[in-house]
NUTIKE-174609 format. One record per residue (C-alpha): residue in three letters; y, z, x. Coordinates in steps of 0.1 Angstrom, whole numbers, plus 5000, padded with zeros to 4 digits. Each point is the difference from the previous one (the first is absolute). Last residue first. Layout:
<"ALA", <Y, Z, X>>
...
! end
This chain:
<"PRO", <9793, 1294, 3767>>
<"LYS", <4990, 5012, 4966>>
<"ILE", <4968, 4986, 4986>>
<"GLU", <5003, 4981, 4966>>
<"ALA", <5008, 4968, 5018>>
<"ILE", <4967, 4985, 4993>>
<"TRP", <4969, 5011, 5020>>
<"LYS", <4979, 4971, 5016>>
<"GLY", <4967, 4992, 4986>>
<"GLN", <5006, 4963, 5006>>
<"HIS", <5002, 4993, 4965>>
<"ASN", <5030, 5023, 4996>>
<"ILE", <4996, 5037, 4995>>
<"SER", <5019, 5024, 4973>>
<"ILE", <4997, 5039, 5008>>
<"SER", <4982, 5015, 4970>>
<"PHE", <4967, 5003, 5023>>
<"LEU", <5019, 5024, 5018>>
<"GLN", <4999, 5024, 4972>>
<"CYS", <5008, 5032, 5021>>
<"TYR", <4989, 5028, 4977>>
<"LYS", <4971, 4986, 4980>>
<"ASP", <4987, 4975, 5023>>
<"LEU", <5006, 5021, 5033>>
<"TRP", <4980, 5030, 4982>>
<"SER", <4972, 4977, 4989>>
<"ALA", <4995, 4984, 5032>>
<"VAL", <5001, 5032, 5018>>
<"ALA", <4974, 5015, 4976>>
<"LYS", <4979, 4969, 5008>>
<"ARG", <5005, 5001, 5039>>
<"THR", <4988, 5035, 5001>>
<"MET", <5023, 5030, 5005>>
<"ALA", <5001, 5026, 5027>>
<"LYS", <5011, 5034, 4987>>
<"ASN", <5031, 5017, 5013>>
<"ALA", <5004, 5023, 4970>>
<"THR", <5018, 4986, 4969>>
<"MET", <5036, 4990, 4999>>
<"THR", <5023, 5004, 4970>>
<"THR", <5027, 4975, 5003>>
<"PRO", <4982, 4976, 4978>>
<"ALA", <5011, 4965, 4997>>
<"SER", <5029, 4982, 4987>>
<"PRO", <4998, 4963, 4990>>
<"ILE", <5013, 4974, 5024>>
<"ASN", <5030, 4982, 4985>>
<"LYS", <5008, 4979, 5029>>
<"LEU", <4984, 5003, 5035>>
<"GLN", <5013, 5011, 5035>>
<"LYS", <5015, 5037, 4992>>
<"ALA", <4970, 5007, 4978>>
<"LEU", <4976, 4987, 5025>>
<"ALA", <5010, 5028, 5024>>
<"GLN", <4995, 5027, 4974>>
<"HIS", <4966, 4986, 4987>>
<"ILE", <4988, 4998, 5038>>
<"THR", <5008, 5039, 5004>>
<"VAL", <4981, 5007, 4964>>
<"LEU", <4973, 4980, 5014>>
<"LEU", <4999, 5020, 5035>>
<"ASN", <4998, 5034, 4979>>
<"GLU", <4973, 4986, 4977>>
<"ASP", <4977, 4993, 5028>>
<"VAL", <4992, 4969, 5024>>
<"TYR", <4977, 5004, 5025>>
<"GLN", <5004, 5004, 5039>>
<"GLN", <5032, 5024, 5004>>
<"HIS", <5005, 5006, 5037>>
<"SER", <5035, 4986, 5002>>
<"ASN", <5013, 5019, 4971>>
<"PRO", <5026, 4984, 4979>>
<"LEU", <4983, 4967, 5009>>
<"GLN", <5024, 4974, 5009>>
<"MET", <5020, 4974, 4981>>
<"GLY", <5012, 4970, 5019>>
<"PRO", <5001, 4977, 4971>>
<"LEU", <4997, 5015, 4967>>
<"PHE", <4995, 4971, 4973>>
<"ALA", <4980, 4973, 5024>>
<"ALA", <4987, 5029, 5021>>
<"LEU", <4980, 5013, 4970>>
<"ASP", <4966, 4988, 5014>>
<"GLU", <5009, 5014, 5033>>
<"LEU", <5007, 5033, 4982>>
<"LEU", <4966, 4999, 4980>>
<"ASN", <4982, 4992, 5035>>
<"LYS", <5014, 5031, 5018>>
<"ALA", <4992, 5023, 4970>>
<"VAL", <4965, 4991, 4997>>
<"CYS", <4985, 5004, 4965>>
<"LEU", <4969, 5017, 4997>>
<"SER", <4971, 4976, 4989>>
<"ASP", <4992, 5004, 4964>>
<"PRO", <5016, 4968, 4990>>
<"GLN", <4988, 4977, 5026>>
<"PHE", <5019, 4969, 4990>>
<"TYR", <4969, 4978, 5013>>
<"THR", <5002, 4962, 5002>>
<"LYS", <4969, 4981, 4997>>
<"ASN", <4982, 4966, 5010>>
<"ALA", <4967, 4996, 4983>>
<"TRP", <4985, 4969, 5014>>
<"GLY", <5002, 5010, 5036>>
<"GLU", <5014, 5037, 5002>>
<"ASN", <5033, 4994, 5014>>
<"LYS", <5019, 5032, 4995>>
<"GLY", <5037, 5007, 4989>>
<"LEU", <5016, 5034, 5000>>
<"GLY", <5025, 5004, 4975>>
<"LYS", <5037, 5009, 5004>>
<"LEU", <5019, 5032, 4989>>
<"VAL", <5033, 4985, 4995>>
<"GLY", <5000, 4960, 4998>>
<"THR", <5016, 5000, 4968>>
<"ALA", <4972, 4983, 4983>>
<"GLY", <4979, 5030, 5011>>
<"MET", <5021, 5023, 4982>>
<"ARG", <4997, 4981, 4969>>
<"GLN", <4965, 4997, 5000>>
<"ILE", <4995, 5038, 5009>>
<"ALA", <5022, 5011, 4972>>
<"ALA", <4979, 4979, 4977>>
<"PHE", <4965, 5013, 5008>>
<"ALA", <5012, 5036, 5003>>
<"PRO", <4984, 5010, 4968>>
<"ASP", <4968, 4982, 5013>>
<"ALA", <4985, 4982, 4972>>
<"ILE", <5009, 4967, 5018>>
<"ALA", <4981, 5011, 5031>>
<"VAL", <5013, 5005, 5034>>
<"ASP", <4976, 4992, 5027>>
<"MET", <5003, 4961, 4996>>
<"TYR", <5035, 4996, 5010>>
<"PRO", <5009, 4965, 4994>>
<"MET", <5039, 5007, 4997>>
<"LEU", <5017, 4987, 4966>>
<"PHE", <4968, 5009, 4980>>
<"THR", <5004, 4991, 4961>>
<"LYS", <4995, 5027, 4976>>
<"SER", <5020, 4979, 4973>>
<"GLU", <5027, 5022, 5003>>
<"LEU", <4999, 4996, 5037>>
<"LEU", <5006, 4961, 4995>>
<"THR", <5029, 5008, 4982>>
<"HIS", <5016, 5021, 5026>>
<"GLN", <4990, 4973, 5025>>
<"VAL", <5020, 4973, 4981>>
<"SER", <5031, 5024, 4997>>
<"ARG", <4994, 5009, 5038>>
<"VAL", <5006, 4966, 5012>>
<"PRO", <5030, 4992, 4980>>
<"VAL", <5002, 4968, 4978>>
<"GLN", <5022, 4975, 5016>>
<"ARG", <4974, 4979, 5013>>
<"PRO", <4983, 4994, 4966>>
<"GLU", <5034, 4990, 4986>>
<"LEU", <5018, 5024, 4979>>
<"ASN", <5005, 5004, 4964>>
<"SER", <4989, 5037, 5001>>
<"GLN", <4968, 4995, 4974>>
<"ILE", <4993, 4966, 5011>>
<"ALA", <4998, 5009, 5037>>
<"LEU", <4978, 5031, 4993>>
<"ALA", <4977, 4977, 4982>>
<"ALA", <4998, 4976, 5028>>
<"LEU", <4994, 5027, 5024>>
<"ALA", <4973, 5017, 4980>>
<"GLY", <4982, 4968, 4995>>
<"ALA", <4999, 4994, 5037>>
<"SER", <4990, 5034, 5006>>
<"GLN", <4972, 4995, 4977>>
<"GLY", <4990, 4967, 5017>>
<"THR", <5000, 5016, 5035>>
<"LEU", <4977, 5027, 4985>>
<"LEU", <4976, 4976, 4988>>
<"VAL", <5002, 4981, 5035>>
<"CYS", <4992, 5029, 5020>>
<"PRO", <4970, 5009, 4974>>
<"GLN", <4987, 4961, 5005>>
<"LEU", <5005, 4992, 5037>>
<"ARG", <5027, 4978, 5014>>
<"THR", <5021, 5026, 5018>>
<"SER", <4974, 5004, 5026>>
<"GLY", <4994, 4965, 5015>>
<"ASN", <5034, 4991, 4990>>
<"ALA", <5013, 5023, 5027>>
<"LEU", <4987, 4973, 5023>>
<"ASN", <5020, 4973, 4985>>
<"SER", <5031, 5024, 4998>>
<"VAL", <5009, 5012, 4970>>
<"SER", <5027, 4990, 4971>>
<"ILE", <4982, 4999, 4968>>
<"GLY", <4976, 4971, 4993>>
<"LYS", <4969, 5020, 4993>>
<"GLU", <5010, 5010, 4964>>
<"CYS", <5033, 5010, 4994>>
<"VAL", <5036, 4983, 5003>>
<"VAL", <5032, 5010, 4982>>
<"MET", <5026, 4974, 4990>>
<"GLY", <5037, 4996, 4985>>
<"ASN", <5012, 4998, 5032>>
<"LEU", <4991, 4976, 5028>>
<"LYS", <5013, 5010, 5036>>
<"GLU", <4973, 5022, 5019>>
<"PRO", <4975, 5000, 4971>>
<"ILE", <4992, 5033, 4987>>
<"LEU", <4966, 5016, 4999>>
<"ALA", <4999, 5009, 5039>>
<"GLY", <5030, 5019, 4993>>
<"LEU", <4983, 5027, 4982>>
<"PRO", <4977, 5009, 5031>>
<"ILE", <4962, 5000, 4999>>
<"ASN", <4984, 5031, 5011>>
<"PHE", <4974, 5004, 5027>>
<"SER", <4965, 5017, 5007>>
<"TYR", <4999, 4997, 5039>>
<"ILE", <4994, 4969, 5021>>
<"GLY", <4975, 4986, 5024>>
<"PRO", <5005, 4969, 5015>>
<"PHE", <4981, 4967, 4990>>
<"TYR", <4998, 4976, 5028>>
<"ILE", <5002, 4965, 4986>>
<"LYS", <4976, 4970, 5010>>
<"PRO", <5020, 4966, 4995>>
<"ALA", <4994, 4982, 4969>>
<"ALA", <4995, 4961, 5006>>
<"PRO", <4961, 5007, 4991>>
<"ASN", <5010, 5010, 4967>>
<"LYS", <4971, 5016, 4979>>
<"GLY", <5000, 5032, 5017>>
<"HIS", <5037, 5007, 4998>>
<"HIS", <4999, 5032, 4978>>
<"HIS", <5025, 5029, 5011>>
<"ASP", <4998, 5034, 4997>>
<"VAL", <5024, 5027, 5013>>
<"PRO", <4989, 5033, 4986>>
<"TYR", <5004, 5013, 4966>>
<"ASP", <5018, 5032, 4993>>
<"GLY", <5025, 4989, 4972>>
<"VAL", <5031, 5015, 4985>>
<"ALA", <5027, 4989, 4974>>
<"ILE", <5038, 5007, 4997>>
<"GLY", <5012, 5008, 5037>>
<"THR", <5036, 5001, 5008>>
<"ARG", <4997, 5029, 5026>>
<"TYR", <4971, 4982, 5016>>
<"LEU", <5024, 4972, 5012>>
<"ALA", <5018, 5022, 5022>>
<"GLN", <5014, 4968, 5020>>
<"ASP", <5005, 5010, 5037>>
<"GLN", <4963, 5005, 5001>>
<"GLU", <4981, 5034, 5011>>
<"PHE", <4992, 5017, 4968>>
<"PRO", <4978, 4970, 4988>>
<"HIS", <4978, 4996, 5031>>
<"ASN", <4970, 4984, 4987>>
<"MET", <5013, 4982, 4969>>
<"HIS", <5034, 4997, 5009>>
<"PRO", <4990, 4986, 5033>>
<"LEU", <4978, 4976, 4982>>
<"SER", <5024, 4981, 4980>>
<"LEU", <5020, 5005, 4965>>
<"ARG", <5031, 4978, 4998>>
<"VAL", <5033, 5009, 4982>>
<"VAL", <5026, 4987, 4977>>
<"GLY", <4971, 4973, 4995>>
<"LYS", <4985, 4966, 5016>>
<"LEU", <4972, 4998, 4976>>
<"ARG", <4965, 4992, 5011>>
<"ARG", <4983, 4968, 4989>>
<"GLY", <4962, 5000, 4995>>
<"GLU", <4974, 5026, 5008>>
<"ARG", <4967, 5014, 4989>>
<"HIS", <4995, 4979, 4971>>
<"TYR", <4972, 5006, 4980>>
<"PRO", <4992, 4967, 4980>>
<"MET", <5006, 4997, 4964>>
<"LEU", <4979, 5004, 4966>>
<"ALA", <4969, 5015, 5017>>
<"LEU", <4968, 4980, 4996>>
<"HIS", <4980, 4997, 4971>>
<"ASP", <5001, 4959, 5002>>
<"LYS", <5018, 4996, 4966>>
<"SER", <5023, 5031, 5003>>
<"PRO", <5004, 5029, 4977>>
<"PHE", <4988, 5024, 5028>>
<"GLN", <4973, 5025, 4996>>
<"THR", <4973, 4991, 4980>>
<"THR", <4982, 4974, 5020>>
<"ASP", <4996, 5021, 5030>>
<"LEU", <4991, 4974, 5026>>
<"GLY", <4963, 5005, 5014>>
<"ILE", <4977, 5023, 5017>>
<"HIS", <4963, 4999, 4992>>
<"LYS", <4997, 4969, 5021>>
<"PHE", <5006, 5022, 5031>>
<"GLY", <4980, 4980, 5025>>
<"LEU", <5022, 4997, 5029>>
<"THR", <5001, 4965, 5004>>
<"ASN", <4998, 4993, 4964>>
<"GLN", <5019, 5026, 4979>>
<"LEU", <5024, 5013, 5025>>
<"TYR", <5006, 4964, 5013>>
<"TYR", <5006, 4988, 4965>>
<"VAL", <5027, 5028, 4995>>
<"PHE", <5015, 4991, 5033>>
<"ALA", <5002, 4965, 4986>>
<"LEU", <5016, 5011, 4969>>
<"THR", <5025, 5019, 5021>>
<"HIS", <5010, 4969, 5022>>
<"LYS", <5000, 4978, 4966>>
<"LYS", <5028, 5024, 4990>>
<"ALA", <5020, 4996, 5033>>
<"PRO", <4997, 4965, 4997>>
<"LEU", <5015, 5000, 4966>>
<"TYR", <5030, 5015, 5011>>
<"PHE", <5024, 4971, 4997>>
<"ALA", <4987, 4993, 4964>>
<"GLU", <5012, 5037, 4992>>
<"ARG", <5032, 4996, 5020>>
<"ASP", <5017, 4970, 4981>>
<"ILE", <5018, 5023, 4973>>
<"PRO", <5013, 5024, 5031>>
<"LYS", <5016, 4971, 5017>>
<"ILE", <4983, 4996, 5033>>
<"ASN", <5021, 5010, 5031>>
<"VAL", <4982, 5035, 5002>>
<"ALA", <4966, 4983, 4997>>
<"ASP", <4985, 5007, 5033>>
<"ILE", <4961, 4999, 5001>>
<"PHE", <4979, 5020, 5021>>
<"TYR", <4968, 5015, 4983>>
<"ASP", <4985, 5034, 5000>>
<"ASN", <4968, 4995, 4982>>
<"GLY", <4976, 5014, 5026>>
<"HIS", <4996, 4996, 5038>>
<"ALA", <5009, 5038, 5002>>
<"PRO", <5026, 5003, 4974>>
<"TRP", <4981, 5006, 4970>>
<"ASN", <5020, 5001, 4967>>
<"LEU", <4971, 5000, 4976>>
<"MET", <5006, 5030, 4977>>
<"TYR", <4966, 5012, 4986>>
<"LYS", <4985, 5009, 4970>>
<"GLY", <4973, 5024, 4989>>
<"LYS", <5020, 5022, 4973>>
<"PRO", <5027, 5013, 5023>>
<"LEU", <5010, 4978, 5030>>
<"LYS", <4985, 4993, 5030>>
<"GLY", <5024, 4984, 5025>>
<"TYR", <4983, 5008, 5036>>
<"ASP", <4969, 5004, 4980>>
<"LEU", <4995, 4961, 5003>>
<"VAL", <5001, 5002, 5039>>
<"LYS", <4977, 5030, 4997>>
<"GLN", <4977, 4981, 4980>>
<"THR", <5002, 4971, 5026>>
<"ASN", <4992, 5019, 5029>>
<"ALA", <5026, 5015, 5022>>
<"GLU", <5007, 4992, 5037>>
<"TYR", <5019, 4970, 4993>>
<"PRO", <4986, 4972, 5021>>
<"LYS", <5011, 4992, 5036>>
<"GLY", <5011, 4967, 5015>>
<"PHE", <4986, 4967, 4988>>
<"PRO", <4968, 4989, 4985>>
<"CYS", <5000, 5030, 4977>>
<"PRO", <4974, 4996, 4972>>
<"ALA", <5006, 5030, 4975>>
<"GLU", <4982, 5030, 4999>>
<"SER", <5026, 5022, 5021>>
<"THR", <5026, 4987, 4974>>
<"SER", <5029, 4975, 5001>>
<"CYS", <4986, 4983, 5030>>
<"ASP", <4995, 4965, 4984>>
<"PHE", <5027, 5000, 4973>>
<"GLU", <5019, 4969, 5014>>
<"LYS", <4965, 4980, 5000>>
<"LEU", <5003, 4998, 4963>>
<"SER", <5033, 4980, 5000>>
<"ASN", <4981, 4965, 5007>>
<"TRP", <4988, 4999, 4965>>
<"ASP", <5033, 5002, 4984>>
<"PHE", <5000, 5018, 4966>>
<"SER", <4987, 4999, 4963>>
<"GLU", <4979, 4970, 5006>>
<"LYS", <4974, 5024, 5015>>
<"LYS", <4995, 5019, 4966>>
<"ILE", <5007, 5039, 5005>>
<"LEU", <4972, 5022, 4983>>
<"ILE", <5011, 5021, 4971>>
<"LYS", <4988, 4980, 4970>>
<"ASP", <4970, 4989, 5019>>
<"SER", <4986, 5034, 4999>>
<"ALA", <4983, 5020, 5026>>
<"LYS", <4981, 5032, 4988>>
<"THR", <5004, 5029, 5022>>
<"GLY", <5031, 5015, 4984>>
<"TYR", <5034, 4984, 4987>>
<"ASP", <5019, 5017, 5029>>
<"GLN", <5035, 4985, 4990>>
<"LEU", <5027, 4984, 5023>>
<"THR", <5036, 5002, 4998>>
<"ALA", <5018, 4973, 5016>>
<"ALA", <5028, 5000, 5027>>
<"TRP", <5021, 4969, 5009>>
<"THR", <5010, 5012, 5035>>
<"LEU", <5030, 4991, 5019>>
<"ASP", <5005, 4997, 5037>>
<"GLN", <5032, 5015, 5017>>
<"ILE", <5030, 4979, 5006>>
<"ILE", <5006, 4976, 5029>>
<"ASN", <5036, 4986, 5005>>
<"ASN", <5002, 5005, 5037>>
<"THR", <5021, 5023, 5024>>
<"GLY", <4981, 5024, 5023>>
<"PRO", <4973, 5029, 5000>>
<"ALA", <5023, 5029, 4992>>
<"GLU", <4983, 5033, 5016>>
<"LYS", <5035, 5009, 5018>>
<"GLU", <5016, 5004, 4967>>
<"GLY", <5037, 4993, 4996>>
<"SER", <4993, 4973, 4974>>
<"TYR", <5022, 4971, 5015>>
<"THR", <4995, 5008, 5039>>
<"ALA", <4964, 5007, 4993>>
<"SER", <4994, 4966, 4988>>
<"GLU", <4989, 4995, 4962>>
<"MET", <4971, 4989, 4978>>
<"GLY", <5002, 4982, 4967>>
<"LEU", <5031, 4996, 4976>>
<"ASP", <5034, 5018, 5000>>
<"PHE", <5024, 5000, 4972>>
<"GLY", <5035, 4995, 4991>>
<"ALA", <5010, 4997, 4962>>
<"GLY", <5009, 4967, 4987>>
<"ALA", <4989, 5003, 4963>>
<"ASN", <4968, 4982, 5009>>
<"ALA", <4991, 5022, 5026>>
<"TYR", <5007, 5032, 4978>>
<"VAL", <4979, 4985, 4974>>
<"ASP", <4967, 4987, 5015>>
<"GLY", <4995, 5031, 5022>>
<"LEU", <4964, 4994, 5007>>
<"ASP", <4983, 5025, 4976>>
<"THR", <5028, 4999, 4973>>
<"GLY", <5014, 5030, 4988>>
<"ASP", <5037, 4990, 5004>>
<"VAL", <5022, 5021, 4980>>
<"VAL", <5028, 4986, 4982>>
<"ILE", <5031, 5018, 4989>>
<"LYS", <5026, 4994, 4977>>
<"ALA", <4973, 4974, 4981>>
<"GLN", <5003, 4964, 4986>>
<"ILE", <4967, 4988, 4992>>
<"THR", <4993, 4960, 5000>>
<"TRP", <4970, 4987, 4984>>
<"TYR", <4984, 4965, 5008>>
<"LYS", <4973, 4980, 4986>>
<"LYS", <4973, 4982, 5024>>
<"GLN", <4972, 5008, 4978>>
<"ALA", <4986, 5024, 5027>>
<"ASN", <5031, 5020, 4996>>
<"ILE", <5033, 4998, 5019>>
<"PHE", <5024, 5028, 5009>>
<"ARG", <5038, 5001, 5004>>
<"VAL", <5016, 5027, 5017>>
<"ALA", <5035, 5015, 4994>>
<"LYS", <5033, 5014, 5015>>
<"ILE", <4991, 5006, 5036>>
<"LYS", <5033, 5010, 5019>>
<"GLY", <5016, 4984, 5029>>
<"LYS", <5027, 4984, 4980>>
<"GLN", <4979, 4986, 4973>>
<"VAL", <4961, 4995, 5006>>
<"TYR", <4974, 4988, 4978>>
<"ALA", <4964, 5002, 5009>>
<"SER", <4971, 4975, 4998>>
<"ASP", <4966, 4994, 4985>>
<"PHE", <4980, 5034, 4998>>
<"TYR", <4971, 4996, 4979>>
<"TRP", <4994, 5006, 4963>>
<"GLY", <4966, 5009, 4983>>
<"TYR", <5005, 5037, 4991>>
<"VAL", <5032, 5017, 4986>>
<"VAL", <5004, 5037, 5001>>
<"THR", <5030, 5020, 4980>>
<"LEU", <5007, 5035, 5011>>
<"ASN", <5027, 5023, 4983>>
<"LYS", <4976, 5012, 4975>>
<"GLU", <4978, 5011, 5027>>
<"LYS", <4964, 5011, 4987>>
<"SER", <4985, 4964, 5002>>
<"ALA", <5008, 4999, 5041>>
<"TRP", <4978, 5030, 5003>>
<"ALA", <4972, 4988, 4982>>
<"LYS", <5004, 4965, 5016>>
<"PHE", <5000, 5019, 5037>>
<"ILE", <4969, 5018, 4990>>
<"SER", <4981, 4971, 4984>>
<"ASP", <5008, 4976, 5033>>
<"ALA", <4985, 5030, 5021>>
<"VAL", <4970, 5002, 4980>>
<"TYR", <4995, 4964, 5001>>
<"PRO", <4997, 4999, 5035>>
<"GLU", <4972, 5025, 5004>>
<"PHE", <5004, 5031, 5019>>
<"LEU", <5000, 5016, 5038>>
<"THR", <5020, 5028, 5012>>
<"ASN", <4989, 5018, 5032>>
<"SER", <4999, 4969, 5020>>
<"VAL", <4979, 4978, 5024>>
<"TRP", <4966, 5016, 4993>>
<"GLY", <4997, 4991, 4965>>
<"THR", <4994, 5023, 4969>>
<"ASN", <5029, 5021, 5010>>
<"LEU", <5011, 5005, 4966>>
<"GLN", <4992, 5039, 4997>>
<"LYS", <5027, 5011, 4976>>
<"ARG", <4977, 4999, 4971>>
<"GLY", <5001, 4986, 4964>>
<"TYR", <5003, 4965, 5007>>
<"HIS", <5032, 4993, 4978>>
<"GLN", <5015, 5034, 5008>>
<"TYR", <4994, 4997, 5037>>
<"LEU", <5016, 4966, 4999>>
<"ALA", <5031, 5012, 4982>>
<"GLN", <5002, 5028, 5025>>
<"ARG", <5002, 4972, 5028>>
<"PHE", <5026, 4982, 4981>>
<"GLU", <5023, 5028, 4997>>
<"GLU", <4993, 5009, 5037>>
<"TRP", <5014, 4965, 5009>>
<"ILE", <5025, 5007, 4975>>
<"GLY", <5016, 5026, 5018>>
<"SER", <4982, 5014, 5032>>
<"PRO", <4966, 5012, 5008>>
<"LEU", <5003, 4998, 5035>>
<"LEU", <4965, 5011, 5015>>
<"HIS", <4983, 4967, 4986>>
<"ASN", <5030, 4981, 5012>>
<"GLY", <4980, 4971, 5015>>
<"ASP", <4982, 4971, 4990>>
<"THR", <4988, 4993, 4962>>
<"ALA", <4967, 4985, 4993>>
<"THR", <5009, 4978, 4971>>
<"VAL", <5013, 4969, 5015>>
<"GLY", <4989, 4979, 4971>>
<"ALA", <5031, 4976, 5003>>
<"ALA", <5010, 5006, 4963>>
<"SER", <4994, 5037, 5000>>
<"LEU", <5014, 5020, 5031>>
<"MET", <5011, 4968, 5018>>
<"GLY", <5024, 4991, 4970>>
<"GLY", <5002, 5029, 4974>>
<"LEU", <5005, 4984, 4968>>
<"TRP", <4979, 4974, 4986>>
<"ALA", <5000, 4965, 4982>>
<"THR", <5015, 4983, 5030>>
<"SER", <5035, 4986, 5004>>
<"GLU", <5018, 5032, 4994>>
<"VAL", <5037, 5007, 4989>>
<"LEU", <5010, 5037, 4994>>
<"ILE", <5033, 5005, 4978>>
<"THR", <5018, 5031, 5001>>
<"PRO", <5026, 5019, 4979>>
<"VAL", <5007, 5032, 5020>>
<"GLY", <4988, 5031, 4983>>
<"MET", <4990, 5020, 5035>>
<"ARG", <4960, 4993, 4991>>
<"ALA", <5011, 4963, 4994>>
<"SER", <5012, 5001, 5039>>
<"GLN", <4968, 5018, 5010>>
<"ILE", <4976, 4977, 4980>>
<"ALA", <5018, 4967, 5012>>
<"ALA", <4998, 5013, 5036>>
<"ALA", <4963, 5009, 4998>>
<"THR", <4991, 4968, 4989>>
<"GLY", <5020, 4980, 5026>>
<"GLY", <4985, 5020, 5026>>
<"THR", <4965, 4996, 4990>>
<"SER", <5006, 4961, 4990>>
<"GLY", <5015, 4995, 4966>>
<"GLY", <5024, 4975, 5013>>
<"VAL", <5036, 4993, 4997>>
<"VAL", <5017, 5034, 4987>>
<"LEU", <5031, 4996, 4979>>
<"ILE", <5023, 5028, 4993>>
<"SER", <5029, 5001, 4977>>
<"THR", <4988, 4974, 4977>>
<"THR", <5009, 4966, 4986>>
<"SER", <4978, 4972, 4988>>
<"PRO", <5009, 4962, 5005>>
<"GLN", <4993, 4977, 4969>>
<"ALA", <4972, 4978, 5010>>
<"ILE", <4999, 4974, 5025>>
<"THR", <4981, 4971, 4992>>
<"LYS", <5028, 4983, 4976>>
<"THR", <5025, 5002, 5029>>
<"LEU", <5037, 4998, 4984>>
<"CYS", <4999, 5038, 4992>>
<"CYS", <4985, 5010, 5035>>
<"ILE", <5025, 4979, 5019>>
<"ALA", <5032, 5013, 4980>>
<"LEU", <4986, 5037, 5007>>
<"LEU", <5001, 4994, 5040>>
<"ILE", <5030, 4981, 4999>>
<"PRO", <5017, 5034, 4981>>
<"LEU", <4981, 5019, 5029>>
<"PHE", <5013, 4982, 5029>>
<"PHE", <4971, 4984, 5018>>
<"HIS", <4988, 5005, 5035>>
<"LYS", <4965, 4988, 5006>>
<"MET", <4976, 5009, 5029>>
! end
C-alpha cells in the first residue's frame, strides 16, 4: 500500500517518463471480470462516466476468458443482468434450451459471452474499456482511495484518478493494496460463527485452467493431439480414476464413463468445457501474493496440468477425436485466457455474510436479508481435492439466499466498492456466493451503488440501502430469492419490497443442488403470523377477533390505523371494507405495500430500522 497526497502523485506522474498523464473519471472499475464487467455496464447505464480496465483481451472473467461456460445456479431466479445475459444467449443460439451438458441448465461457448459483454459495453457512451493493463498499486489519502496505477507488458505505467474505485479483480488485489482489511483461507468456528468451520489456515480452493474442446469426428489429426513435451509426464497418474474407464490403482473410479464425463460440460456445436473436478484438471496453486503482471508465468504448471489431462483423454482413454478448440480463444496454446479462481481474499466489510444468514436468515440478530441486493441458490461447494494439506469440510445445507449491501463496502476504507468473489463473506459462504450468476448480480449492484454515490455526492457507505434496492428493482432485480413469484407478476415488486421489510417471510427449503425459498403467493395469509412479522412496528398488538385465522381487509384497515399512529407520512387507506373474505399472501403484500409503505422506512446495513418509528 502506498499513501500519497494527490499533488505529490501528480508531480511523480509528470516527472517519470514511463508514466502516462493520469486520466480521470467518476468511476474506475479495475478488472473486466464477471462482476467487474457487470458493475461497469450498470454504472454507465446510470449515466455516470466509467472506465473499465482489464488485463486480458476479453470481458466477462470466468464466464468468458476463464472458459467456465456452464453456469451454476439461479436457473429459477431470473434476476437482473443475469437474466439479461441469459436472454442474449437464447437469442444467439435461437433457442431457450441450453442444457446441452448435464451439469447446468445454461451452457455456451466462451467467445459468445465475450461478444455479448462487448456489445453491451459498446452501446454505453459513458463507458470506456481499456485492455492490456494490469493493476499495480493504489494511492490512498486520508483513508480514501484516490487513484490506481496500472502497468502493461511493456512495463509502462498509467495512473487513473477516480472518485469511486470498484475492485473487480478475482483475488481482491486493489482493496488489499489500498489497506482494507481482509480474510484469507479457512476459519475457526469461533471467528466465523459457523459450527461447521474447519479451523484456521491460509488454504484457498483449487483453481482450474479450463479448456474448450472440440469433437473433430472419428479421424485423428496430429494438429489436435497434445505432444508429450507440453506437460510434466509424471502428472498423468493424477488423472487415474477420473472416469469409470480410466485405470484406478487407488480408491474408487468415478462412476460415469468417459463420454459422460465429457458431457458434464457439453456445449453447443459439438464442443466441451473441460473443468472436471474428480481427478481432473483442478489444480492447487496460490497466487494471491504474486503481482498481477507476474501471475501468468506463475500459473504455467496449472496450464500444463490441463494439457496433460487432454493428452490423457486422447491416449489413455482413446478419445483422439477430441482436441482443443483452436477457434475459441485468442491464445497461442488455445487454452483459456485466465484461470478459474474459486477463492482469493475476502473483504472485511461493513457486514459479513455467513452460513447462519443463509440457512436461517430470519432468525439472526442482524437482519441482513432486509438489505439484499443480489440472489443465489447454489449450495456450499469447495474444491480442495488437489491440496493434501486441506482438511475435509462438511458442507451444510442452505436455502436460496441474498447478498447484503454492506458486504460490498470496506469496513473503513472510503471511495471503494467491491464486487466479484472477494466480497465480505465467510470462507464457507464463499462456496456459494462465488458462482457466475450470483457474481454477475453482485457486480450489477456494485455498479448501482457506485453510481448512486457519485450522483448523491456521498461515500458508498452513506448511500441509503433502500435507494440501492429501489434502483435495482427498476432493473427487474430480485432483492429476495423468491422463486415462485415471476417478474411478470404484477405483484412482483410489491412482494420483493415487503419481503425486504421482514413482513410476510418466505419459506426456505434445502433441496440439494437446487436450494429454494418460497413466498407462497397463493396461500391464505395467516393473521397471527402477519402480526408477529409486524411486531417491530406494532409491539403487543392483538387480533381484534381472537378466533380470526386468516387476514381480511377489516384486519388490514385496523393494522393501517395502528401503523398511522406509529409511522410518518403513511398514506391514506380505503375506509370502506369489503366482506370478511380471507386474502392470499400476494393480495396482503400488495395492500400493505400500497397503503403502509413499510419499505420506505430507512434501514442501516445491519437491517435495523433508523429512527422513523415512534417509540
